Each structure stands twice: as C-alpha cells, then as structure tokens.
C-alpha positions as CSV (number, residue, x, y, z in Angstrom):
1,X,-25.6,-26.1,0.1
2,X,-29.2,-25.8,-0.8
3,X,-30.7,-22.4,-0.7
4,X,-27.3,-20.7,-0.4
5,X,-26.9,-17.8,-2.8
6,X,-24.4,-18.2,-5.6
7,X,-21.3,-16.1,-5.3
8,X,-21.6,-13.0,-7.4
9,X,-20.3,-13.5,-10.9
10,X,-18.0,-10.5,-10.5
11,X,-16.2,-12.0,-7.5
12,X,-13.3,-13.4,-9.6
13,X,-12.9,-10.0,-11.3
14,X,-12.9,-8.2,-8.0
15,X,-10.4,-10.7,-6.6
16,X,-8.1,-10.3,-9.6
17,X,-8.2,-6.5,-9.3
18,X,-6.4,-6.7,-5.9
19,X,-2.8,-5.6,-6.3
20,X,-0.5,-8.4,-5.0
21,X,2.1,-5.9,-4.1
22,X,-0.3,-4.2,-1.7
23,X,-1.4,-7.5,-0.1
24,X,1.1,-7.1,2.6
25,X,-0.2,-5.0,5.5
26,X,3.0,-2.9,5.8
27,X,3.2,-2.0,2.1
28,X,-0.5,-1.2,2.1
29,X,-0.1,0.9,5.3
30,X,2.9,2.8,3.8
31,X,0.9,3.6,0.7
32,X,-2.1,4.8,2.7
33,X,0.2,7.0,4.8
34,X,2.0,8.4,1.9
35,X,-1.3,9.1,0.1
36,X,-2.2,11.4,3.0
37,X,1.0,13.4,3.2
38,X,3.3,15.0,0.6
39,X,6.2,13.0,2.0
40,X,7.3,11.2,5.2
41,X,10.7,10.4,6.4
42,X,11.9,6.8,6.9
43,X,12.1,7.4,10.7
44,X,8.4,8.6,10.8
45,X,7.3,5.7,8.7
46,X,9.2,3.4,11.0
47,X,7.5,4.9,14.0
48,X,4.0,4.8,12.5
49,X,4.3,1.2,11.2
50,X,6.3,-0.1,14.2
51,X,8.6,-2.1,11.8
52,X,12.3,-2.7,12.2
53,X,14.7,-0.8,9.9
54,X,15.3,-4.0,7.8
55,X,11.7,-4.9,7.4
56,X,10.5,-1.4,6.5
57,X,13.5,-0.9,4.2
58,X,12.7,-4.1,2.3
59,X,9.0,-3.1,1.9
60,X,10.0,0.4,0.7
61,X,12.4,-1.1,-1.8
62,X,9.6,-3.2,-3.3
63,X,7.4,-0.2,-3.6
64,X,10.3,1.8,-5.2
65,X,11.1,-1.0,-7.6
66,X,7.5,-1.1,-8.7
67,X,7.5,2.6,-9.2
68,X,4.9,3.2,-6.5
69,X,7.1,5.2,-4.1
70,X,9.9,7.7,-4.7
71,X,12.7,8.5,-2.3
72,X,14.7,11.7,-2.0
73,X,17.8,11.5,0.2
74,X,19.2,14.7,1.7
75,X,21.0,15.8,4.8
76,X,19.2,17.5,7.6
77,X,21.9,19.1,9.6
78,X,24.6,16.4,9.3
79,X,22.2,13.6,9.4
80,X,21.2,11.7,6.3
81,X,17.4,11.6,5.9
82,X,15.3,9.6,3.4
83,X,12.0,11.2,2.4
84,X,9.4,9.0,0.8
85,X,6.4,10.0,-1.4
86,X,3.8,8.2,-3.4
87,X,4.2,8.4,-7.1
88,X,1.3,9.0,-9.5
89,X,1.6,5.3,-10.4
90,X,1.4,4.3,-6.7
91,X,-1.5,6.6,-6.1
92,X,-3.4,5.0,-9.0
93,X,-2.5,1.5,-7.9
94,X,-3.7,2.3,-4.3
95,X,-7.0,3.7,-5.5
96,X,-7.7,0.6,-7.7
97,X,-6.7,-1.8,-4.9
98,X,-8.9,0.0,-2.3
99,X,-11.9,0.1,-4.7
100,X,-11.5,-3.7,-5.5
101,X,-11.2,-4.4,-1.8
102,X,-14.2,-2.3,-1.0
103,X,-16.3,-4.1,-3.7
104,X,-15.0,-7.5,-2.5
105,X,-15.9,-6.8,1.1
106,X,-19.3,-5.3,0.2
107,X,-20.5,-8.8,-0.7
108,X,-19.3,-10.4,2.6
109,X,-22.0,-12.0,4.7
110,X,-24.6,-11.8,1.9
C-alpha cells in the first residue's frame, strides 16, 4: 500500500521474544498472579482464573515442567493443599515476555 509505513525492523525480534508457554491466557494469568504473591493455593488460583480443576491442573503442570512454577504440597488440618509459587526462572521469563509484549503493542496503530 502506497504511503503506508514499513513495519519496524525490530518487529520480528519482538515477536520472537514472546514466550510461547505464556501465550495461553491462563498460564499468563497464573504467572502474573504468582508474581504478585509469595504463593497461592490451587483453590485460590482456580477461583481467580475461573478454570476447572482439570484445566488449571494441566496449565500448572506445564509451568512446573518448564521450571516456571514450584509446588509445595502440605496438609492444612486434614485437607491436602497445593501451594504454588513462581520460580526465579518463571519470574525472569514473565518479565521478558511482558517487555516483548509491551514493545510489540507500542507499535500498534502507527
């Protein structure tokens, strides 16, 4: 299209910097929530994300497998409780992803 500005040359770099594991809204939401709190229980994450047990469990497993989230299982009273926290690797990955997303979106509409 004549007169349209060329996409910024850094666009492919910004796009490549996005973490594919954090592309899914639930995994991104979980990481953002965990970045704000020392730890959150599975039931609290379920409440905040409005996901089913199975869906949330699958997303948390992916984050654990990647080393982004850590889980500590303990009993509260007689009830088993899983506590999740964001690992240093997860915190770093989230920061890089959010920065790339911010840079990518800053060029929108220009």
